[in-house]
N, C-alpha and C positions, 0 to 999 in steps of 0.2 A: 417547484423550487425546494420544498422540504425534502422530497425524495433525493434530490441531488446532494443536498447538504448531508443527509444521512449516509448516502453512498460515500461521500468524501471522508466522513468520520470513520465509517466502518473500514474502508480500504486503507486509510492512513494509519489507523491505530491498532488494527488487528495483526497478529503475527504473520510474518513473511520472512524471506531471507534477509532483507535489510533491517527489519525491526529486531530480529533475533541477533544479528551481528552487532547492532547498536547496543542491545542489552548486555551481551557478553563483553563488549568492549568497556561499557560503563562499569560492569562488575570487576573486570580485570585491571583496567587502567585508570578508571575515574573519568569524570565528565570532561575536564580540561584537556587531558591527553587524548580523548576520543574525538575532539573537534575536527582534526584532519579527516578522519573517517567519515564523519557527518558531512563535511564540506564536499568530499568526493561523491557521496551519495546525492547531495543536492545538485551538483554539476551533472551527474549522470541522469538524474531525474529531469533536469531542465533540457538536456540534449534530446532525450526520448520525447518529452512533451512538445518541444518545438517541431521535431520531425513529424510527429503525429498530427499536430495542429495544422501543418502545411497541407496535409492530405485529409483532414477531417471532413471537409465538404464532400469529397468524393465518397467517403464512408457514409456520410449522412444522406447523400442523394441517391445512393445505390442501395435499394432495398435488399438485394441479394447479399451484398457484402455486410450490411447491417444485420440481417438475419443470421448470417454465418458467424459474425462477431458475438451476437447474443448467444448462439449455441455454444461457441468456444468459451465465452465468458461464463456461461452457466455450468459447463463441464468443469472448468477450472475452479470456480467457486464451490462446486460440489466436491471436488477433490480436496480443496482446502478444508471444507466443512468436515469431511471424513477424518482427515489427518488431525485437525484441531481437536475434534471430539475424542479421538482415541489416543492423543499424545500424552506423554508423561514428562515431568521435569527432566531436563538434560543433566547428565552426570559429568560429561566431559567439558572442560573449559578449553577454549582455544585462544591463541594469541592473535590479536587483530593488529594489523600493521598501520594502515593510514589511508591517505587520500586515494591512492591507486586501487586499493582493495575496495573502498567505498564506490568508486567509479565503476569498477568491473562488476561488482555485485549488482549494481543497478542496470547496467547494460545487458546483463544476462537474466534479469528478473522478469519472468512472465507476468507476474502480478502488476508490475509497473506498466507494461505495455497495455494490459487489459484496463487498468485504471485510466489511462489517458484515452484509449480508443473509446471506451464506454463514456467517460466523462465529457469528452469533446465532441462526440458524434451521436450518441444515443439520446441525449437529453435536449429537448427544445425549451430554451429558457428565454426570458425577456429581460429588459433592463440591462444593467452592467454585465450580468452573467450571460447575456446573449452575445456579447462581444468576445470573440475568441482569445485575443491576447489577455484580456482581463480574467477570463475563466482559467486560462493556462496559469497565470500568475497565482491565482487563488489555489489552484490544485498543487502547484509546486510548493507554495508556502505550507499548505495543510500537510502534504506528504513529508516535508522537512520537519515540521513540528512533531509529526508522529515518530520519526526516528530520533529526534532530539529528546523527546519525552521518554522514550525507551532507554536512551543512554543515561539521562539524568536520574531516572529512578531504577536503574539496572539492578542494583543490590536490593532495593526495597521490593521490586517486582519479583525478584528471584525468591526471596524469603516468603512473601505472600503467596506466590504461585505454588511453591512447593507444598505449602500447607493446604491450600484451597484450589488446587489445579482442576479438580473435577467441576466445581462450580464455575470457575473461570472459563474452562473449555466449553461447558454447556451454553453459557451466555454468548460467547463468541460464535459458536455453531448456530445458535438461533439467529443472531444478527446476519450471519452469512446466508442463511436460508431466506431471510427477509430481503437481502440484496438480490438473490436469484429471482425471487418473485417480482421484485421491483423492476428488474431488467425487462420484463415482458409486459409491463403496463403501457 
């Protein structure tokens, strides 16, 4: 259970296409004007989650598919670890439009697919977390809280990140490595 919660926190609050867009929107437009973008992301998140939930049993029951997902997930998390570790603060600001942009970024976000495939099929949980719709709901809420928090603290995160990005990147890279190791337990 603890490893599942840690997985959700790391995947929901670490940088990815959606969190970076949310942060930039918060910086450029403020929290209130960024809500349509976040709503689009939440809808996209939900669509992907529901589709994967419908097939999660097939993923979980098929050891070959599960092994392949773990390999792909480990490779993607390694890719993220590398890029997070070596990344520097962005200098370009972009204009974020709204709902449609949020929806499209989620539907094309590999991190979201891996988030749901791993969270819904790789963990054997008991109690409420063993019930797929409940687990899906918790994952959607946690993912949405991640993007909302990056939006809310966009300007603050930008300033702190620019000053301390090496420390920030190192900590995130360590958490991503822990996630890779945890996938194989």
